[in-house]
All heavy atoms as TSV, in Angstrom:
chain	resi	resn	atom	element	x	y	z
A	1	MET	N	N	-16.312	-2.263	8.215
A	1	MET	CA	C	-15.980	-2.484	6.818
A	1	MET	C	C	-17.196	-2.078	5.938
A	1	MET	O	O	-18.295	-2.465	6.187
A	1	MET	CB	C	-15.633	-3.970	6.640
A	1	MET	CG	C	-15.430	-4.416	5.259
A	1	MET	SD	S	-13.696	-4.648	4.683
A	1	MET	CE	C	-12.741	-4.891	6.051
A	2	SER	N	N	-16.929	-1.369	4.906
A	2	SER	CA	C	-17.997	-0.933	4.043
A	2	SER	C	C	-18.183	-1.950	2.886
A	2	SER	O	O	-17.603	-3.042	2.925
A	2	SER	CB	C	-17.602	0.401	3.371
A	2	SER	OG	O	-16.527	0.236	2.517
A	3	SER	N	N	-19.013	-1.659	1.932
A	3	SER	CA	C	-19.347	-2.633	0.895
A	3	SER	C	C	-18.438	-2.442	-0.342
A	3	SER	O	O	-18.754	-2.951	-1.362
A	3	SER	CB	C	-20.794	-2.471	0.482
A	3	SER	OG	O	-21.043	-1.151	-0.010
A	4	ASN	N	N	-17.295	-1.806	-0.201
A	4	ASN	CA	C	-16.364	-1.651	-1.283
A	4	ASN	C	C	-15.778	-3.005	-1.578
A	4	ASN	O	O	-15.731	-3.920	-0.895
A	4	ASN	CB	C	-15.263	-0.602	-0.951
A	4	ASN	CG	C	-15.751	0.731	-0.968
A	4	ASN	OD1	O	-16.445	1.211	-1.882
A	4	ASN	ND2	N	-15.406	1.499	0.032
A	5	LYS	N	N	-15.161	-3.056	-2.810
A	5	LYS	CA	C	-14.482	-4.237	-3.300
A	5	LYS	C	C	-13.263	-4.562	-2.356
A	5	LYS	O	O	-12.552	-3.647	-1.888
A	5	LYS	CB	C	-13.936	-3.927	-4.664
A	5	LYS	CG	C	-13.111	-5.041	-5.339
A	5	LYS	CD	C	-12.634	-4.569	-6.664
A	5	LYS	CE	C	-11.668	-5.618	-7.178
A	5	LYS	NZ	N	-11.028	-5.223	-8.390
A	6	LEU	N	N	-13.019	-5.833	-2.195
A	6	LEU	CA	C	-11.853	-6.247	-1.369
A	6	LEU	C	C	-10.703	-6.480	-2.356
A	6	LEU	O	O	-10.865	-7.098	-3.436
A	6	LEU	CB	C	-12.152	-7.524	-0.613
A	6	LEU	CG	C	-13.198	-7.389	0.512
A	6	LEU	CD1	C	-13.462	-8.744	1.102
A	6	LEU	CD2	C	-12.752	-6.409	1.543
A	7	VAL	N	N	-9.505	-5.934	-2.044
A	7	VAL	CA	C	-8.369	-6.016	-2.899
A	7	VAL	C	C	-7.199	-6.634	-2.216
A	7	VAL	O	O	-7.032	-6.586	-0.993
A	7	VAL	CB	C	-7.992	-4.634	-3.431
A	7	VAL	CG1	C	-9.077	-4.101	-4.402
A	7	VAL	CG2	C	-7.738	-3.662	-2.381
A	8	SER	N	N	-6.331	-7.252	-2.969
A	8	SER	CA	C	-5.101	-7.908	-2.415
A	8	SER	C	C	-4.010	-6.903	-2.391
A	8	SER	O	O	-4.110	-5.784	-3.016
A	8	SER	CB	C	-4.765	-9.014	-3.341
A	8	SER	OG	O	-4.270	-8.580	-4.621
A	9	PRO	N	N	-2.946	-7.194	-1.670
A	9	PRO	CA	C	-1.791	-6.324	-1.619
A	9	PRO	C	C	-1.222	-6.057	-3.039
A	9	PRO	O	O	-0.798	-4.960	-3.366
A	9	PRO	CB	C	-0.797	-7.033	-0.822
A	9	PRO	CG	C	-1.603	-7.839	0.177
A	9	PRO	CD	C	-2.755	-8.303	-0.657
A	10	SER	N	N	-1.178	-7.026	-3.940
A	10	SER	CA	C	-0.728	-6.824	-5.279
A	10	SER	C	C	-1.588	-5.850	-6.091
A	10	SER	O	O	-1.116	-5.060	-6.858
A	10	SER	CB	C	-0.470	-8.147	-5.973
A	10	SER	OG	O	-1.710	-8.862	-6.098
A	11	GLU	N	N	-2.902	-5.926	-5.814
A	11	GLU	CA	C	-3.798	-5.030	-6.470
A	11	GLU	C	C	-3.694	-3.627	-5.950
A	11	GLU	O	O	-3.775	-2.607	-6.697
A	11	GLU	CB	C	-5.296	-5.465	-6.320
A	11	GLU	CG	C	-5.629	-6.762	-7.055
A	11	GLU	CD	C	-6.922	-7.314	-6.707
A	11	GLU	OE1	O	-7.255	-7.435	-5.516
A	11	GLU	OE2	O	-7.746	-7.577	-7.693
A	12	ILE	N	N	-3.407	-3.479	-4.677
A	12	ILE	CA	C	-3.155	-2.160	-4.086
A	12	ILE	C	C	-1.875	-1.573	-4.658
A	12	ILE	O	O	-1.835	-0.410	-5.138
A	12	ILE	CB	C	-2.885	-2.288	-2.536
A	12	ILE	CG1	C	-4.291	-2.659	-1.885
A	12	ILE	CG2	C	-2.446	-0.991	-1.970
A	12	ILE	CD1	C	-4.143	-3.075	-0.402
A	13	ALA	N	N	-0.841	-2.367	-4.873
A	13	ALA	CA	C	0.461	-1.927	-5.469
A	13	ALA	C	C	0.203	-1.473	-6.871
A	13	ALA	O	O	0.684	-0.374	-7.296
A	13	ALA	CB	C	1.488	-3.059	-5.422
A	14	GLU	N	N	-0.561	-2.181	-7.685
A	14	GLU	CA	C	-0.812	-1.904	-9.023
A	14	GLU	C	C	-1.570	-0.573	-9.117
A	14	GLU	O	O	-1.189	0.275	-9.878
A	14	GLU	CB	C	-1.575	-3.020	-9.729
A	14	GLU	CG	C	-1.820	-2.775	-11.196
A	14	GLU	CD	C	-2.634	-3.882	-11.812
A	14	GLU	OE1	O	-2.514	-5.069	-11.426
A	14	GLU	OE2	O	-3.416	-3.614	-12.771
A	15	GLN	N	N	-2.654	-0.451	-8.343
A	15	GLN	CA	C	-3.456	0.697	-8.395
A	15	GLN	C	C	-2.718	1.947	-7.864
A	15	GLN	O	O	-2.935	3.074	-8.356
A	15	GLN	CB	C	-4.729	0.549	-7.631
A	15	GLN	CG	C	-5.705	-0.473	-8.236
A	15	GLN	CD	C	-6.208	-0.024	-9.641
A	15	GLN	OE1	O	-6.484	1.143	-9.813
A	15	GLN	NE2	N	-6.291	-0.903	-10.587
A	16	ALA	N	N	-1.889	1.800	-6.894
A	16	ALA	CA	C	-1.181	2.895	-6.296
A	16	ALA	C	C	0.114	3.270	-7.050
A	16	ALA	O	O	0.750	4.260	-6.806
A	16	ALA	CB	C	-0.802	2.638	-4.891
A	17	GLY	N	N	0.503	2.382	-8.037
A	17	GLY	CA	C	1.645	2.640	-8.817
A	17	GLY	C	C	2.966	2.511	-8.072
A	17	GLY	O	O	3.940	3.163	-8.298
A	18	VAL	N	N	2.984	1.450	-7.130
A	18	VAL	CA	C	4.183	1.197	-6.364
A	18	VAL	C	C	4.501	-0.273	-6.499
A	18	VAL	O	O	3.652	-1.066	-6.899
A	18	VAL	CB	C	4.018	1.572	-4.882
A	18	VAL	CG1	C	3.756	3.063	-4.772
A	18	VAL	CG2	C	2.906	0.848	-4.253
A	19	ALA	N	N	5.646	-0.626	-6.023
A	19	ALA	CA	C	5.991	-2.096	-5.970
A	19	ALA	C	C	5.263	-2.866	-4.824
A	19	ALA	O	O	4.927	-2.175	-3.862
A	19	ALA	CB	C	7.516	-2.267	-5.770
A	20	LEU	N	N	5.100	-4.117	-4.988
A	20	LEU	CA	C	4.456	-4.916	-3.947
A	20	LEU	C	C	5.189	-4.851	-2.672
A	20	LEU	O	O	4.665	-4.806	-1.526
A	20	LEU	CB	C	4.343	-6.355	-4.380
A	20	LEU	CG	C	3.698	-7.292	-3.424
A	20	LEU	CD1	C	2.351	-6.924	-2.954
A	20	LEU	CD2	C	3.640	-8.768	-4.008
A	21	SER	N	N	6.583	-4.763	-2.789
A	21	SER	CA	C	7.395	-4.606	-1.515
A	21	SER	C	C	7.062	-3.338	-0.756
A	21	SER	O	O	7.131	-3.299	0.474
A	21	SER	CB	C	8.907	-4.694	-1.909
A	21	SER	OG	O	9.229	-3.565	-2.750
A	22	THR	N	N	6.705	-2.290	-1.522
A	22	THR	CA	C	6.302	-1.013	-0.849
A	22	THR	C	C	5.063	-1.198	-0.045
A	22	THR	O	O	4.917	-0.762	1.135
A	22	THR	CB	C	6.101	0.136	-1.901
A	22	THR	OG1	O	7.324	0.275	-2.603
A	22	THR	CG2	C	5.628	1.433	-1.237
A	23	VAL	N	N	4.069	-1.921	-0.582
A	23	VAL	CA	C	2.787	-2.198	0.118
A	23	VAL	C	C	3.085	-3.027	1.289
A	23	VAL	O	O	2.543	-2.788	2.385
A	23	VAL	CB	C	1.700	-2.915	-0.793
A	23	VAL	CG1	C	0.533	-3.215	-0.050
A	23	VAL	CG2	C	1.360	-1.948	-1.936
A	24	SER	N	N	3.976	-4.053	1.133
A	24	SER	CA	C	4.344	-4.900	2.300
A	24	SER	C	C	4.957	-4.117	3.395
A	24	SER	O	O	4.678	-4.302	4.593
A	24	SER	CB	C	5.321	-6.006	1.828
A	24	SER	OG	O	4.747	-6.850	0.992
A	25	ASN	N	N	5.770	-3.056	3.030
A	25	ASN	CA	C	6.302	-2.205	4.065
A	25	ASN	C	C	5.275	-1.340	4.784
A	25	ASN	O	O	5.318	-1.178	6.005
A	25	ASN	CB	C	7.339	-1.258	3.407
A	25	ASN	CG	C	8.672	-1.963	3.088
A	25	ASN	OD1	O	9.014	-2.982	3.696
A	25	ASN	ND2	N	9.399	-1.435	2.132
A	26	TRP	N	N	4.268	-0.894	3.961
A	26	TRP	CA	C	3.218	-0.103	4.582
A	26	TRP	C	C	2.475	-0.968	5.618
A	26	TRP	O	O	2.129	-0.466	6.710
A	26	TRP	CB	C	2.232	0.385	3.561
A	26	TRP	CG	C	2.751	1.373	2.597
A	26	TRP	CD1	C	3.801	2.201	2.687
A	26	TRP	CD2	C	2.139	1.752	1.294
A	26	TRP	NE1	N	3.961	3.023	1.620
A	26	TRP	CE2	C	2.960	2.740	0.747
A	26	TRP	CE3	C	1.019	1.297	0.629
A	26	TRP	CZ2	C	2.638	3.331	-0.475
A	26	TRP	CZ3	C	0.766	1.854	-0.637
A	26	TRP	CH2	C	1.579	2.879	-1.172
A	27	LEU	N	N	2.246	-2.185	5.279
A	27	LEU	CA	C	1.503	-3.151	6.153
A	27	LEU	C	C	2.236	-3.364	7.466
A	27	LEU	O	O	1.630	-3.413	8.532
A	27	LEU	CB	C	1.246	-4.500	5.417
A	27	LEU	CG	C	0.385	-4.490	4.207
A	27	LEU	CD1	C	0.375	-5.823	3.504
A	27	LEU	CD2	C	-1.062	-4.103	4.651
A	28	ARG	N	N	3.527	-3.406	7.456
A	28	ARG	CA	C	4.348	-3.650	8.621
A	28	ARG	C	C	4.573	-2.325	9.403
A	28	ARG	O	O	4.600	-2.358	10.638
A	28	ARG	CB	C	5.731	-4.225	8.263
A	28	ARG	CG	C	5.757	-5.650	7.945
A	28	ARG	CD	C	7.108	-6.255	7.874
A	28	ARG	NE	N	8.070	-5.468	6.986
A	28	ARG	CZ	C	8.237	-5.626	5.719
A	28	ARG	NH1	N	7.438	-6.499	5.044
A	28	ARG	NH2	N	9.015	-4.896	5.056
A	29	ARG	N	N	4.717	-1.252	8.707
A	29	ARG	CA	C	5.210	-0.043	9.404
A	29	ARG	C	C	4.129	0.930	9.905
A	29	ARG	O	O	4.368	1.650	10.837
A	29	ARG	CB	C	6.041	0.837	8.373
A	29	ARG	CG	C	7.372	0.175	8.077
A	29	ARG	CD	C	8.197	0.992	7.143
A	29	ARG	NE	N	9.410	0.262	6.789
A	29	ARG	CZ	C	10.195	0.704	5.862
A	29	ARG	NH1	N	9.951	1.821	5.211
A	29	ARG	NH2	N	11.361	0.007	5.624
A	30	PHE	N	N	2.993	0.861	9.305
A	30	PHE	CA	C	1.908	1.840	9.660
A	30	PHE	C	C	0.759	1.171	10.423
A	30	PHE	O	O	0.036	0.368	9.855
A	30	PHE	CB	C	1.442	2.585	8.427
A	30	PHE	CG	C	2.445	3.358	7.731
A	30	PHE	CD1	C	2.973	3.033	6.487
A	30	PHE	CD2	C	2.997	4.495	8.312
A	30	PHE	CE1	C	3.907	3.772	5.818
A	30	PHE	CE2	C	3.976	5.238	7.680
A	30	PHE	CZ	C	4.395	4.892	6.439
A	31	ASP	N	N	0.617	1.462	11.688
A	31	ASP	CA	C	-0.448	0.959	12.510
A	31	ASP	C	C	-1.854	1.358	11.998
A	31	ASP	O	O	-2.800	0.700	12.291
A	31	ASP	CB	C	-0.323	1.380	13.931
A	31	ASP	CG	C	0.903	0.767	14.622
A	31	ASP	OD1	O	1.377	-0.320	14.165
A	31	ASP	OD2	O	1.443	1.324	15.583
A	32	ASP	N	N	-1.854	2.470	11.313
A	32	ASP	CA	C	-3.174	2.918	10.843
A	32	ASP	C	C	-3.553	2.424	9.415
A	32	ASP	O	O	-4.585	2.857	8.894
A	32	ASP	CB	C	-3.175	4.462	10.804
A	32	ASP	CG	C	-2.268	5.135	9.841
A	32	ASP	OD1	O	-1.278	4.509	9.478
A	32	ASP	OD2	O	-2.473	6.333	9.487
A	33	PHE	N	N	-2.714	1.553	8.846
A	33	PHE	CA	C	-3.110	1.005	7.538
A	33	PHE	C	C	-4.371	0.141	7.829
A	33	PHE	O	O	-4.532	-0.502	8.819
A	33	PHE	CB	C	-2.023	0.069	6.963
A	33	PHE	CG	C	-2.232	-0.321	5.583
A	33	PHE	CD1	C	-1.805	0.532	4.521
A	33	PHE	CD2	C	-2.910	-1.467	5.211
A	33	PHE	CE1	C	-1.988	0.210	3.183
A	33	PHE	CE2	C	-3.128	-1.796	3.867
A	33	PHE	CZ	C	-2.688	-0.933	2.845
A	34	PRO	N	N	-5.387	0.249	6.843
A	34	PRO	CA	C	-6.595	-0.499	7.035
A	34	PRO	C	C	-6.321	-2.024	7.324
A	34	PRO	O	O	-5.457	-2.642	6.833
A	34	PRO	CB	C	-7.318	-0.367	5.729
A	34	PRO	CG	C	-6.733	0.872	5.141
A	34	PRO	CD	C	-5.377	0.960	5.592
A	35	LYS	N	N	-7.210	-2.510	8.230
A	35	LYS	CA	C	-7.050	-3.906	8.638
A	35	LYS	C	C	-7.553	-4.820	7.496
A	35	LYS	O	O	-8.601	-4.551	6.896
A	35	LYS	CB	C	-7.849	-4.189	9.917
A	35	LYS	CG	C	-7.452	-3.334	11.142
A	35	LYS	CD	C	-5.997	-3.562	11.442
A	35	LYS	CE	C	-5.519	-2.665	12.538
A	35	LYS	NZ	N	-4.102	-2.296	12.532
A	36	GLY	N	N	-6.888	-5.942	7.356
A	36	GLY	CA	C	-7.235	-6.875	6.266
A	36	GLY	C	C	-8.206	-7.953	6.857
A	36	GLY	O	O	-8.382	-8.028	8.063
A	37	VAL	N	N	-8.905	-8.580	5.914
A	37	VAL	CA	C	-9.868	-9.674	6.387
A	37	VAL	C	C	-9.431	-10.927	5.630
A	37	VAL	O	O	-8.909	-10.935	4.485
A	37	VAL	CB	C	-11.278	-9.250	5.978
A	37	VAL	CG1	C	-11.695	-8.068	6.834
A	37	VAL	CG2	C	-11.457	-8.978	4.509
A	38	ASN	N	N	-9.694	-12.038	6.287
A	38	ASN	CA	C	-9.524	-13.342	5.664
A	38	ASN	C	C	-10.610	-13.617	4.661
A	38	ASN	O	O	-11.806	-13.421	5.023
A	38	ASN	CB	C	-9.482	-14.416	6.686
A	38	ASN	CG	C	-8.153	-14.446	7.484
A	38	ASN	OD1	O	-7.113	-14.352	6.915
A	38	ASN	ND2	N	-8.305	-14.539	8.792
A	39	VAL	N	N	-10.262	-14.087	3.506
A	39	VAL	CA	C	-11.264	-14.440	2.459
A	39	VAL	C	C	-10.970	-15.950	2.213
A	39	VAL	O	O	-9.851	-16.354	1.925
A	39	VAL	CB	C	-11.079	-13.632	1.200
A	39	VAL	CG1	C	-11.985	-14.131	0.088
A	39	VAL	CG2	C	-11.296	-12.151	1.505
A	40	GLU	N	N	-12.038	-16.708	2.233
A	40	GLU	CA	C	-11.944	-18.132	2.074
A	40	GLU	C	C	-11.250	-18.425	0.672
A	40	GLU	O	O	-11.654	-17.788	-0.335
A	40	GLU	CB	C	-13.346	-18.773	2.123
A	40	GLU	CG	C	-13.283	-20.234	2.027
A	40	GLU	CD	C	-14.620	-20.933	2.227
A	40	GLU	OE1	O	-15.496	-20.314	2.817
A	40	GLU	OE2	O	-14.819	-22.100	1.801
A	41	GLY	N	N	-10.330	-19.325	0.637
A	41	GLY	CA	C	-9.700	-19.692	-0.574
A	41	GLY	C	C	-8.500	-18.838	-0.950
A	41	GLY	O	O	-7.873	-19.041	-1.973
A	42	SER	N	N	-8.150	-17.899	-0.046
A	42	SER	CA	C	-6.979	-17.006	-0.289
A	42	SER	C	C	-6.010	-17.093	0.828
A	42	SER	O	O	-6.416	-17.204	1.963
A	42	SER	CB	C	-7.497	-15.597	-0.483
A	42	SER	OG	O	-6.409	-14.721	-0.678
A	43	LYS	N	N	-4.734	-17.149	0.470
A	43	LYS	CA	C	-3.691	-17.166	1.525
A	43	LYS	C	C	-3.425	-15.762	2.040
A	43	LYS	O	O	-2.884	-15.660	3.173
A	43	LYS	CB	C	-2.413	-17.814	0.883
A	43	LYS	CG	C	-2.619	-19.232	0.562
A	43	LYS	CD	C	-1.319	-19.771	0.004
A	43	LYS	CE	C	-1.558	-21.271	-0.369
A	43	LYS	NZ	N	-0.289	-21.848	-0.909
A	44	ARG	N	N	-3.693	-14.786	1.271
A	44	ARG	CA	C	-3.388	-13.376	1.706
A	44	ARG	C	C	-4.620	-12.707	2.135
A	44	ARG	O	O	-5.749	-12.980	1.678
A	44	ARG	CB	C	-2.798	-12.567	0.547
A	44	ARG	CG	C	-1.408	-13.040	0.215
A	44	ARG	CD	C	-0.834	-12.065	-0.792
A	44	ARG	NE	N	0.602	-12.343	-0.947
A	44	ARG	CZ	C	1.499	-11.507	-1.166
A	44	ARG	NH1	N	1.170	-10.212	-1.357
A	44	ARG	NH2	N	2.762	-11.794	-1.302
A	45	LEU	N	N	-4.442	-11.707	3.065
A	45	LEU	CA	C	-5.573	-10.911	3.515
A	45	LEU	C	C	-6.042	-10.042	2.370
A	45	LEU	O	O	-5.260	-9.645	1.415
A	45	LEU	CB	C	-5.186	-10.033	4.725
A	45	LEU	CG	C	-4.824	-10.813	5.986
A	45	LEU	CD1	C	-4.279	-9.762	7.046
A	45	LEU	CD2	C	-5.979	-11.511	6.542
A	46	ARG	N	N	-7.262	-9.600	2.433
A	46	ARG	CA	C	-7.825	-8.671	1.442
A	46	ARG	C	C	-8.176	-7.392	2.236
A	46	ARG	O	O	-8.448	-7.426	3.432
A	46	ARG	CB	C	-9.109	-9.212	0.789
A	46	ARG	CG	C	-8.842	-10.513	0.112
A	46	ARG	CD	C	-8.019	-10.384	-1.132
A	46	ARG	NE	N	-7.638	-11.616	-1.707
A	46	ARG	CZ	C	-7.409	-11.830	-2.957
A	46	ARG	NH1	N	-7.289	-10.780	-3.748
A	46	ARG	NH2	N	-7.097	-12.968	-3.430
A	47	TYR	N	N	-8.206	-6.247	1.497
A	47	TYR	CA	C	-8.437	-4.966	2.117
A	47	TYR	C	C	-9.509	-4.219	1.408
A	47	TYR	O	O	-9.614	-4.332	0.129
A	47	TYR	CB	C	-7.066	-4.145	2.072
A	47	TYR	CG	C	-5.975	-4.884	2.785
A	47	TYR	CD1	C	-5.216	-5.819	2.113
A	47	TYR	CD2	C	-5.731	-4.612	4.146
A	47	TYR	CE1	C	-4.201	-6.567	2.777
A	47	TYR	CE2	C	-4.735	-5.329	4.832
A	47	TYR	CZ	C	-3.992	-6.305	4.110
A	47	TYR	OH	O	-3.012	-6.943	4.780
A	48	ASP	N	N	-10.296	-3.534	2.153
A	48	ASP	CA	C	-11.369	-2.765	1.655
A	48	ASP	C	C	-10.819	-1.619	0.771
A	48	ASP	O	O	-10.062	-0.831	1.196
A	48	ASP	CB	C	-12.209	-2.159	2.706
A	48	ASP	CG	C	-13.426	-1.341	2.264
A	48	ASP	OD1	O	-13.215	-0.240	1.811
A	48	ASP	OD2	O	-14.544	-1.887	2.361
A	49	SER	N	N	-11.152	-1.649	-0.547
A	49	SER	CA	C	-10.607	-0.662	-1.470
A	49	SER	C	C	-10.912	0.822	-1.051
A	49	SER	O	O	-10.060	1.702	-1.249
A	49	SER	CB	C	-11.078	-0.899	-2.841
A	49	SER	OG	O	-12.495	-0.691	-2.972
A	50	GLY	N	N	-12.046	1.076	-0.524
A	50	GLY	CA	C	-12.382	2.461	-0.050
A	50	GLY	C	C	-11.585	2.852	1.130
A	50	GLY	O	O	-11.103	3.983	1.158
A	51	GLU	N	N	-11.337	1.970	2.064
A	51	GLU	CA	C	-10.502	2.304	3.236
A	51	GLU	C	C	-9.057	2.543	2.755
A	51	GLU	O	O	-8.382	3.454	3.226
A	51	GLU	CB	C	-10.524	1.178	4.219
A	51	GLU	CG	C	-11.935	1.071	4.933
A	51	GLU	CD	C	-11.953	-0.045	5.872
A	51	GLU	OE1	O	-11.003	-0.772	6.086
A	51	GLU	OE2	O	-13.055	-0.327	6.499
A	52	VAL	N	N	-8.513	1.706	1.881
A	52	VAL	CA	C	-7.193	1.811	1.368
A	52	VAL	C	C	-7.074	3.228	0.587
A	52	VAL	O	O	-6.119	3.891	0.868
A	52	VAL	CB	C	-6.761	0.675	0.425
A	52	VAL	CG1	C	-5.442	0.970	-0.217
A	52	VAL	CG2	C	-6.715	-0.576	1.255
A	53	SER	N	N	-8.045	3.507	-0.170
A	53	SER	CA	C	-7.993	4.728	-0.957
A	53	SER	C	C	-7.945	5.951	-0.014
A	53	SER	O	O	-7.175	6.902	-0.243
A	53	SER	CB	C	-9.235	4.805	-1.846
A	53	SER	OG	O	-9.268	6.000	-2.580
A	54	ARG	N	N	-8.730	5.883	1.008
A	54	ARG	CA	C	-8.803	7.097	1.972
A	54	ARG	C	C	-7.460	7.115	2.740
A	54	ARG	O	O	-6.930	8.222	2.961
A	54	ARG	CB	C	-9.937	6.890	2.980
A	54	ARG	CG	C	-11.221	7.211	2.329
A	54	ARG	CD	C	-12.414	7.240	3.337
A	54	ARG	NE	N	-12.722	5.880	3.792
A	54	ARG	CZ	C	-13.476	4.981	3.126
A	54	ARG	NH1	N	-13.963	5.369	1.987
A	54	ARG	NH2	N	-13.714	3.845	3.664
A	55	TRP	N	N	-6.856	5.989	3.069
A	55	TRP	CA	C	-5.524	5.936	3.732
A	55	TRP	C	C	-4.498	6.559	2.799
A	55	TRP	O	O	-3.643	7.334	3.199
A	55	TRP	CB	C	-5.154	4.465	4.111
A	55	TRP	CG	C	-3.927	4.382	4.868
A	55	TRP	CD1	C	-3.825	4.501	6.281
A	55	TRP	CD2	C	-2.584	4.196	4.399
A	55	TRP	NE1	N	-2.496	4.369	6.654
A	55	TRP	CE2	C	-1.709	4.127	5.518
A	55	TRP	CE3	C	-2.101	4.013	3.172
A	55	TRP	CZ2	C	-0.388	3.983	5.425
A	55	TRP	CZ3	C	-0.679	3.780	2.983
A	55	TRP	CH2	C	0.112	3.725	4.123
A	56	LEU	N	N	-4.479	6.144	1.587
A	56	LEU	CA	C	-3.492	6.658	0.603
A	56	LEU	C	C	-3.658	8.231	0.415
A	56	LEU	O	O	-2.699	8.905	0.382
A	56	LEU	CB	C	-3.653	6.001	-0.780
A	56	LEU	CG	C	-3.215	4.535	-0.873
A	56	LEU	CD1	C	-3.715	3.897	-2.147
A	56	LEU	CD2	C	-1.761	4.405	-0.658
A	57	GLU	N	N	-4.891	8.653	0.368
A	57	GLU	CA	C	-5.177	10.140	0.204
A	57	GLU	C	C	-4.667	10.881	1.425
A	57	GLU	O	O	-4.039	11.926	1.379
A	57	GLU	CB	C	-6.613	10.372	-0.019
A	57	GLU	CG	C	-7.099	9.957	-1.377
A	57	GLU	CD	C	-8.589	10.030	-1.534
A	57	GLU	OE1	O	-9.313	10.545	-0.621
A	57	GLU	OE2	O	-9.080	9.561	-2.582
A	58	LYS	N	N	-4.956	10.303	2.645
A	58	LYS	CA	C	-4.546	10.985	3.889
A	58	LYS	C	C	-3.034	11.090	3.958
A	58	LYS	O	O	-2.499	12.076	4.463
A	58	LYS	CB	C	-5.033	10.017	5.077
A	58	LYS	CG	C	-4.603	10.455	6.421
A	58	LYS	CD	C	-5.149	9.560	7.468
A	58	LYS	CE	C	-4.240	9.396	8.607
A	58	LYS	NZ	N	-4.746	8.410	9.590
A	59	ARG	N	N	-2.260	10.108	3.424
A	59	ARG	CA	C	-0.836	10.136	3.432
A	59	ARG	C	C	-0.263	10.770	2.161
A	59	ARG	O	O	0.970	10.721	2.001
A	59	ARG	CB	C	-0.313	8.773	3.682
A	59	ARG	CG	C	-0.586	8.256	5.015
A	59	ARG	CD	C	0.306	7.107	5.409
A	59	ARG	NE	N	0.176	6.755	6.835
A	59	ARG	CZ	C	0.948	7.202	7.723
A	59	ARG	NH1	N	1.976	7.964	7.470
A	59	ARG	NH2	N	0.800	6.816	9.007
A	60	HIS	N	N	-1.093	11.285	1.338
A	60	HIS	CA	C	-0.681	11.881	0.075
A	60	HIS	C	C	0.061	10.902	-0.812
A	60	HIS	O	O	1.066	11.277	-1.411
A	60	HIS	CB	C	0.151	13.187	0.330
A	60	HIS	CG	C	-0.556	14.188	1.198
A	60	HIS	ND1	N	-1.639	14.937	0.727
A	60	HIS	CD2	C	-0.376	14.497	2.530
A	60	HIS	CE1	C	-2.047	15.644	1.745
A	60	HIS	NE2	N	-1.366	15.374	2.818
A	61	LEU	N	N	-0.393	9.708	-0.829
A	61	LEU	CA	C	0.255	8.693	-1.689
A	61	LEU	C	C	-0.649	8.152	-2.768
A	61	LEU	O	O	-0.299	7.271	-3.540
A	61	LEU	CB	C	0.560	7.430	-0.824
A	61	LEU	CG	C	1.572	7.699	0.388
A	61	LEU	CD1	C	1.560	6.541	1.325
A	61	LEU	CD2	C	2.911	7.955	-0.201
A	62	ALA	N	N	-1.922	8.755	-2.925
A	62	ALA	CA	C	-2.856	8.246	-3.899
A	62	ALA	C	C	-2.576	8.720	-5.274
A	62	ALA	O	O	-2.124	9.821	-5.507
A	62	ALA	CB	C	-4.191	8.743	-3.446
A	63	ARG	N	N	-2.853	7.879	-6.205
A	63	ARG	CA	C	-2.917	8.129	-7.619
A	63	ARG	C	C	-4.342	8.409	-7.966
A	63	ARG	O	O	-5.273	7.736	-7.411
A	63	ARG	CB	C	-2.340	6.988	-8.481
A	63	ARG	CG	C	-0.905	7.058	-8.530
A	63	ARG	CD	C	-0.293	6.006	-9.457
A	63	ARG	NE	N	-1.221	5.548	-10.496
A	63	ARG	CZ	C	-0.990	4.513	-11.315
A	63	ARG	NH1	N	0.139	3.837	-11.206
A	63	ARG	NH2	N	-1.847	4.141	-12.189
A	64	PRO	N	N	-4.668	9.389	-8.856
A	64	PRO	CA	C	-6.085	9.582	-9.186
A	64	PRO	C	C	-6.866	8.353	-9.622
A	64	PRO	O	O	-8.100	8.263	-9.288
A	64	PRO	CB	C	-5.974	10.551	-10.350
A	64	PRO	CG	C	-4.668	11.232	-10.124
A	64	PRO	CD	C	-3.781	10.171	-9.543
A	65	ALA	N	N	-6.207	7.386	-10.174
A	65	ALA	CA	C	-6.945	6.232	-10.681
A	65	ALA	C	C	-7.414	5.316	-9.559
A	65	ALA	O	O	-8.304	4.428	-9.794
A	65	ALA	CB	C	-6.040	5.372	-11.635
A	66	PHE	N	N	-6.828	5.367	-8.393
A	66	PHE	CA	C	-7.214	4.449	-7.297
A	66	PHE	C	C	-8.645	4.773	-6.857
A	66	PHE	O	O	-9.441	3.960	-6.688
A	66	PHE	CB	C	-6.263	4.542	-6.093
A	66	PHE	CG	C	-6.355	3.286	-5.284
A	66	PHE	CD1	C	-5.485	2.248	-5.537
A	66	PHE	CD2	C	-7.248	3.156	-4.260
A	66	PHE	CE1	C	-5.558	1.108	-4.776
A	66	PHE	CE2	C	-7.282	2.034	-3.469
A	66	PHE	CZ	C	-6.423	0.981	-3.720
């Protein structure tokens, strides 16, 4: 894991310009989606923004703003 910001699935959805349900589908369907980490005080896993960005680019799903 790099030192990039950790983001929630809802933040990924917002930045990628997709619905949260789409991100949930990515998490279930793609074995190569970046692994999440537990963050104290949060019920949901968080994901390294750099890893997510690279994954989105690799799959041609990235928006320039991500």
